[in-house]
C-alpha positions as CSV (number, residue, x, y, z in Angstrom):
1,M,-0.8,-19.2,34.1
2,D,1.4,-22.0,33.3
3,R,4.4,-21.3,31.1
4,R,3.3,-23.8,28.5
5,V,-0.4,-22.4,28.5
6,K,1.2,-18.7,28.1
7,K,3.5,-20.4,25.4
8,T,0.7,-22.2,23.4
9,W,-1.5,-19.0,23.6
10,N,1.0,-16.8,22.0
11,V,1.5,-18.9,19.1
12,T,-2.1,-19.3,18.5
13,Y,-2.7,-15.5,18.7
14,R,0.1,-14.8,16.2
15,A,-1.0,-17.7,13.6
16,A,-4.8,-16.1,14.1
17,R,-3.4,-12.9,13.9
18,R,-1.7,-13.7,10.6
19,V,-4.6,-15.3,9.2
20,A,-6.8,-12.6,9.9
21,I,-4.5,-10.0,8.2
22,T,-3.9,-12.5,5.0
23,V,-7.6,-12.8,4.7
24,I,-8.7,-9.1,5.4
25,G,-5.8,-7.7,3.0
26,T,-6.7,-10.0,0.4
27,T,-10.2,-9.4,0.3
28,V,-9.4,-5.5,0.4
29,V,-6.5,-6.0,-2.7
30,L,-9.3,-8.1,-4.8
31,L,-12.2,-5.7,-4.0
32,G,-9.6,-2.8,-5.3
33,V,-8.9,-4.8,-8.7
34,A,-12.9,-5.7,-9.1
35,M,-12.9,-1.5,-8.8
36,L,-10.7,-1.0,-11.6
37,V,-13.2,-2.0,-14.1
38,L,-16.4,-1.2,-11.5
39,P,-16.9,1.9,-10.2
40,G,-15.1,2.8,-6.9
41,P,-11.2,3.8,-6.5
42,G,-9.5,0.8,-7.6
43,L,-6.3,2.0,-7.2
44,L,-6.5,3.5,-3.3
45,T,-8.4,0.4,-2.3
46,I,-5.3,-1.9,-3.8
47,V,-2.7,0.5,-1.6
48,G,-5.0,0.0,1.4
49,G,-4.9,-3.6,0.9
50,L,-1.2,-3.9,0.8
51,A,-0.7,-1.4,3.6
52,I,-3.0,-4.2,5.8
53,L,-0.5,-6.9,4.3
54,G,2.2,-5.4,4.6
55,M,1.5,-5.7,8.6
56,E,2.8,-9.1,8.1
57,F,4.7,-9.4,4.9
58,A,7.6,-7.8,3.5
59,F,6.6,-8.5,0.0
60,A,3.8,-6.1,0.9
61,R,5.9,-3.9,2.4
62,R,8.3,-3.5,-0.4
63,W,5.5,-3.1,-2.9
64,L,3.8,-0.8,-1.1
65,G,7.5,1.1,-0.7
66,R,7.8,1.0,-4.6
67,I,4.5,2.2,-5.1
68,K,5.2,5.4,-2.9
69,K,8.7,6.3,-4.8
70,E,6.7,6.1,-8.3
71,T,3.7,8.4,-6.9
72,R,5.8,11.1,-5.8
73,N,8.1,11.0,-8.8
74,A,5.0,11.3,-11.2
75,V,3.9,14.2,-8.8
76,E,6.9,16.2,-9.0
77,K,7.2,15.5,-13.2
78,V,3.2,17.0,-13.2
79,K,4.3,19.7,-11.0
80,E,7.5,20.4,-12.9
81,R,5.0,20.5,-16.3
82,V,2.7,22.9,-14.3
83,R,5.2,25.4,-13.7
84,Q,6.4,25.4,-17.3
85,K,3.5,26.1,-18.3
86,R,2.5,28.8,-16.6
87,T,6.0,30.5,-16.9
88,G,5.9,29.7,-20.5
89,G,8.4,26.8,-20.2
90,T,11.9,28.8,-19.3
91,T,12.1,27.4,-15.6
92,P,15.0,25.6,-15.0
93,P,14.8,21.6,-13.9
94,R,14.6,21.9,-10.2
95,P,17.1,19.2,-8.6
């Protein structure tokens, strides 16, 4: 294959991949937003759409990282409340 043809093919492939990821990721996010008011796992679908978009876009990776961090914090708070409830509220806070 000629060098120019290879380069053109590579550029075309990357552009097509980016467009496909954008369309699919945006569609999944929008379906998730719709599922917030319709029956279905809206939040999980939005996270899935952001994961798809994160393959190409830094903003989606940042949002996904923040969602993961906030989810971990919320889970730890719930675990702490459950521990306190089980022991009568005498458990010292975990570091």
